[in-house]
N, CA, C and O atoms as a GROMACS GRO file, in nm:
protein
  244
    1MET      N    1   3.919  -0.158  -1.888
    1MET     CA    2   3.974  -0.262  -1.935
    1MET      C    3   3.919  -0.202  -2.092
    1MET      O    4   4.006  -0.210  -2.178
    2ALA      N    5   3.814  -0.156  -2.128
    2ALA     CA    6   3.774  -0.081  -2.257
    2ALA      C    7   3.849   0.025  -2.305
    2ALA      O    8   3.873   0.131  -2.248
    3GLY      N    9   3.883  -0.013  -2.416
    3GLY     CA   10   3.981   0.084  -2.488
    3GLY      C   11   4.109   0.076  -2.514
    3GLY      O   12   4.179   0.139  -2.593
    4ARG      N   13   4.142  -0.039  -2.411
    4ARG     CA   14   4.271  -0.033  -2.415
    4ARG      C   15   4.298  -0.137  -2.432
    4ARG      O   16   4.219  -0.222  -2.393
    5GLU      N   17   4.423  -0.179  -2.500
    5GLU     CA   18   4.482  -0.335  -2.535
    5GLU      C   19   4.579  -0.365  -2.434
    5GLU      O   20   4.678  -0.309  -2.386
    6LEU      N   21   4.507  -0.486  -2.416
    6LEU     CA   22   4.609  -0.597  -2.308
    6LEU      C   23   4.754  -0.612  -2.319
    6LEU      O   24   4.812  -0.539  -2.398
    7MET      N   25   4.809  -0.682  -2.262
    7MET     CA   26   4.969  -0.688  -2.338
    7MET      C   27   4.969  -0.876  -2.282
    7MET      O   28   4.986  -0.925  -2.170
    8TRP      N   29   4.944  -0.936  -2.405
    8TRP     CA   30   4.952  -1.056  -2.362
    8TRP      C   31   5.085  -1.163  -2.320
    8TRP      O   32   5.190  -1.129  -2.376
    9PHE      N   33   5.095  -1.272  -2.240
    9PHE     CA   34   5.206  -1.290  -2.250
    9PHE      C   35   5.186  -1.495  -2.179
    9PHE      O   36   5.114  -1.530  -2.085
   10LYS      N   37   5.235  -1.546  -2.225
   10LYS     CA   38   5.285  -1.695  -2.156
   10LYS      C   39   5.360  -1.743  -2.038
   10LYS      O   40   5.418  -1.650  -1.982
   11SER      N   41   5.377  -1.852  -1.986
   11SER     CA   42   5.479  -1.914  -1.917
   11SER      C   43   5.593  -1.956  -2.011
   11SER      O   44   5.582  -1.988  -2.129
   12SER      N   45   5.712  -1.948  -1.933
   12SER     CA   46   5.832  -1.944  -2.040
   12SER      C   47   5.832  -2.097  -2.024
   12SER      O   48   5.916  -2.148  -2.098
   13HIS      N   49   5.754  -2.198  -1.940
   13HIS     CA   50   5.714  -2.299  -1.921
   13HIS      C   51   5.691  -2.373  -2.079
   13HIS      O   52   5.747  -2.467  -2.136
   14SER      N   53   5.584  -2.282  -2.115
   14SER     CA   54   5.518  -2.335  -2.230
   14SER      C   55   5.587  -2.409  -2.353
   14SER      O   56   5.708  -2.390  -2.356
   15ASP      N   57   5.548  -2.472  -2.434
   15ASP     CA   58   5.581  -2.538  -2.548
   15ASP      C   59   5.633  -2.450  -2.635
   15ASP      O   60   5.584  -2.337  -2.637
   16ALA      N   61   5.728  -2.479  -2.713
   16ALA     CA   62   5.792  -2.412  -2.817
   16ALA      C   63   5.702  -2.409  -2.931
   16ALA      O   64   5.693  -2.316  -3.011
   17ASP      N   65   5.645  -2.502  -2.934
   17ASP     CA   66   5.556  -2.552  -3.048
   17ASP      C   67   5.409  -2.485  -3.044
   17ASP      O   68   5.322  -2.538  -2.975
   18THR      N   69   5.384  -2.381  -3.110
   18THR     CA   70   5.254  -2.342  -3.063
   18THR      C   71   5.160  -2.420  -3.158
   18THR      O   72   5.048  -2.370  -3.146
   19GLU      N   73   5.159  -2.493  -3.223
   19GLU     CA   74   5.067  -2.552  -3.313
   19GLU      C   75   5.021  -2.688  -3.203
   19GLU      O   76   4.900  -2.713  -3.199
   20HIS      N   77   5.065  -2.727  -3.162
   20HIS     CA   78   5.068  -2.833  -3.088
   20HIS      C   79   5.049  -2.814  -2.923
   20HIS      O   80   5.034  -2.914  -2.852
   21SER      N   81   5.050  -2.695  -2.876
   21SER     CA   82   5.109  -2.690  -2.708
   21SER      C   83   4.956  -2.640  -2.675
   21SER      O   84   4.881  -2.590  -2.758
   22THR      N   85   4.922  -2.664  -2.528
   22THR     CA   86   4.794  -2.651  -2.486
   22THR      C   87   4.826  -2.542  -2.394
   22THR      O   88   4.857  -2.551  -2.275
   23CYS      N   89   4.815  -2.448  -2.458
   23CYS     CA   90   4.849  -2.313  -2.338
   23CYS      C   91   4.746  -2.224  -2.311
   23CYS      O   92   4.638  -2.253  -2.363
   24VAL      N   93   4.750  -2.148  -2.261
   24VAL     CA   94   4.687  -1.974  -2.219
   24VAL      C   95   4.751  -1.895  -2.193
   24VAL      O   96   4.861  -1.910  -2.139
   25GLU      N   97   4.698  -1.789  -2.225
   25GLU     CA   98   4.791  -1.667  -2.218
   25GLU      C   99   4.754  -1.556  -2.110
   25GLU      O  100   4.633  -1.558  -2.087
   26VAL      N  101   4.817  -1.469  -2.043
   26VAL     CA  102   4.764  -1.406  -1.952
   26VAL      C  103   4.790  -1.257  -1.953
   26VAL      O  104   4.898  -1.217  -1.998
   27ALA      N  105   4.701  -1.173  -1.906
   27ALA     CA  106   4.693  -1.000  -1.917
   27ALA      C  107   4.679  -0.975  -1.794
   27ALA      O  108   4.580  -1.016  -1.734
   28LEU      N  109   4.752  -0.919  -1.748
   28LEU     CA  110   4.737  -0.800  -1.611
   28LEU      C  111   4.672  -0.670  -1.656
   28LEU      O  112   4.730  -0.605  -1.742
   29ASP      N  113   4.542  -0.621  -1.599
   29ASP     CA  114   4.539  -0.502  -1.566
   29ASP      C  115   4.490  -0.433  -1.429
   29ASP      O  116   4.520  -0.499  -1.329
   30THR      N  117   4.421  -0.316  -1.405
   30THR     CA  118   4.422  -0.283  -1.312
   30THR      C  119   4.381  -0.355  -1.205
   30THR      O  120   4.460  -0.376  -1.113
   31ARG      N  121   4.273  -0.395  -1.202
   31ARG     CA  122   4.177  -0.495  -1.115
   31ARG      C  123   4.167  -0.653  -1.171
   31ARG      O  124   4.132  -0.747  -1.099
   32ILE      N  125   4.198  -0.662  -1.280
   32ILE     CA  126   4.193  -0.789  -1.300
   32ILE      C  127   4.280  -0.886  -1.390
   32ILE      O  128   4.328  -0.823  -1.485
   33THR      N  129   4.310  -0.998  -1.390
   33THR     CA  130   4.414  -1.076  -1.448
   33THR      C  131   4.318  -1.148  -1.581
   33THR      O  132   4.244  -1.242  -1.551
   34ALA      N  133   4.324  -1.106  -1.706
   34ALA     CA  134   4.270  -1.188  -1.801
   34ALA      C  135   4.328  -1.320  -1.837
   34ALA      O  136   4.443  -1.358  -1.817
   35VAL      N  137   4.224  -1.389  -1.897
   35VAL     CA  138   4.306  -1.564  -1.928
   35VAL      C  139   4.261  -1.627  -2.088
   35VAL      O  140   4.139  -1.641  -2.088
   36ARG      N  141   4.305  -1.657  -2.184
   36ARG     CA  142   4.280  -1.692  -2.316
   36ARG      C  143   4.332  -1.807  -2.366
   36ARG      O  144   4.440  -1.849  -2.324
   37ASP      N  145   4.271  -1.864  -2.450
   37ASP     CA  146   4.335  -2.002  -2.502
   37ASP      C  147   4.426  -1.908  -2.575
   37ASP      O  148   4.410  -1.788  -2.601
   38SER      N  149   4.533  -1.995  -2.602
   38SER     CA  150   4.656  -1.936  -2.673
   38SER      C  151   4.639  -1.981  -2.841
   38SER      O  152   4.723  -1.952  -2.927
   39LYS      N  153   4.554  -2.033  -2.859
   39LYS     CA  154   4.513  -2.103  -2.971
   39LYS      C  155   4.384  -2.058  -3.032
   39LYS      O  156   4.335  -2.107  -3.133
   40ALA      N  157   4.343  -1.976  -2.973
   40ALA     CA  158   4.158  -1.889  -3.018
   40ALA      C  159   4.190  -1.769  -2.927
   40ALA      O  160   4.111  -1.748  -2.835
   41PRO      N  161   4.281  -1.700  -2.940
   41PRO     CA  162   4.283  -1.575  -2.879
   41PRO      C  163   4.124  -1.447  -2.926
   41PRO      O  164   4.070  -1.367  -2.851
   42ALA      N  165   4.096  -1.472  -3.054
   42ALA     CA  166   3.970  -1.427  -3.098
   42ALA      C  167   3.861  -1.446  -3.038
   42ALA      O  168   3.770  -1.364  -3.048
   43ALA      N  169   3.850  -1.557  -2.964
   43ALA     CA  170   3.742  -1.664  -2.893
   43ALA      C  171   3.701  -1.540  -2.757
   43ALA      O  172   3.617  -1.582  -2.678
   44GLY      N  173   3.741  -1.435  -2.736
   44GLY     CA  174   3.743  -1.394  -2.583
   44GLY      C  175   3.828  -1.442  -2.500
   44GLY      O  176   3.896  -1.539  -2.533
   45HIS      N  177   3.842  -1.381  -2.369
   45HIS     CA  178   3.902  -1.412  -2.235
   45HIS      C  179   3.782  -1.362  -2.126
   45HIS      O  180   3.693  -1.277  -2.125
   46LEU      N  181   3.849  -1.492  -2.011
   46LEU     CA  182   3.787  -1.471  -1.945
   46LEU      C  183   3.878  -1.359  -1.815
   46LEU      O  184   3.998  -1.365  -1.789
   47ALA      N  185   3.770  -1.262  -1.753
   47ALA     CA  186   3.846  -1.216  -1.649
   47ALA      C  187   3.827  -1.251  -1.508
   47ALA      O  188   3.720  -1.272  -1.452
   48VAL      N  189   3.946  -1.253  -1.457
   48VAL     CA  190   3.931  -1.303  -1.286
   48VAL      C  191   3.994  -1.166  -1.196
   48VAL      O  192   4.088  -1.099  -1.239
   49PRO      N  193   3.952  -1.150  -1.116
   49PRO     CA  194   3.985  -1.002  -0.989
   49PRO      C  195   4.113  -1.085  -0.924
   49PRO      O  196   4.098  -1.195  -0.871
   50HIS      N  197   4.188  -1.044  -0.930
   50HIS     CA  198   4.326  -1.085  -0.886
   50HIS      C  199   4.341  -1.124  -0.733
   50HIS      O  200   4.448  -1.179  -0.704
   51PRO      N  201   4.250  -1.105  -0.631
   51PRO     CA  202   4.276  -1.202  -0.552
   51PRO      C  203   4.229  -1.344  -0.565
   51PRO      O  204   4.295  -1.437  -0.517
   52ALA      N  205   4.094  -1.366  -0.641
   52ALA     CA  206   4.065  -1.497  -0.678
   52ALA      C  207   4.190  -1.533  -0.800
   52ALA      O  208   4.196  -1.654  -0.825
   53TRP      N  209   4.255  -1.475  -0.852
   53TRP     CA  210   4.352  -1.553  -0.936
   53TRP      C  211   4.448  -1.590  -0.873
   53TRP      O  212   4.501  -1.694  -0.911
   54ASN      N  213   4.505  -1.522  -0.759
   54ASN     CA  214   4.608  -1.551  -0.661
   54ASN      C  215   4.561  -1.631  -0.572
   54ASN      O  216   4.648  -1.674  -0.496
   55ALA      N  217   4.446  -1.670  -0.552
   55ALA     CA  218   4.414  -1.810  -0.470
   55ALA      C  219   4.450  -1.945  -0.548
   55ALA      O  220   4.528  -2.036  -0.517
   56LEU      N  221   4.370  -1.928  -0.656
   56LEU     CA  222   4.347  -2.040  -0.769
   56LEU      C  223   4.563  -2.065  -0.800
   56LEU      O  224   4.594  -2.177  -0.841
   57LEU      N  225   4.624  -2.013  -0.789
   57LEU     CA  226   4.742  -2.007  -0.820
   57LEU      C  227   4.830  -2.041  -0.702
   57LEU      O  228   4.943  -2.081  -0.729
   58SER      N  229   4.792  -2.030  -0.557
   58SER     CA  230   4.828  -2.054  -0.424
   58SER      C  231   4.795  -2.193  -0.438
   58SER      O  232   4.866  -2.272  -0.376
   59SER      N  233   4.689  -2.245  -0.516
   59SER     CA  234   4.610  -2.402  -0.442
   59SER      C  235   4.658  -2.480  -0.559
   59SER      O  236   4.638  -2.601  -0.565
   60LEU      N  237   4.717  -2.417  -0.650
   60LEU     CA  238   4.772  -2.519  -0.768
   60LEU      C  239   4.959  -2.534  -0.708
   60LEU      O  240   5.029  -2.635  -0.718
   61ARG      N  241   4.983  -2.449  -0.669
   61ARG     CA  242   5.089  -2.481  -0.573
   61ARG      C  243   5.174  -2.595  -0.520
   61ARG      O  244   5.258  -2.574  -0.432
   0.00000   0.00000   0.00000
């Protein structure tokens, strides 16, 4: 990830009202899924290995 700009996106189910929405943004890299607060992108992000991210999503479904 060092030296590369991540391409951030959020779910199409996110509220269009970005001032009042509570969303996270996600970016995919070769080995990790990065997650950050959409209201505070400069605060940094959490890097999660793809298998752990997939397990989290599976448990939420």
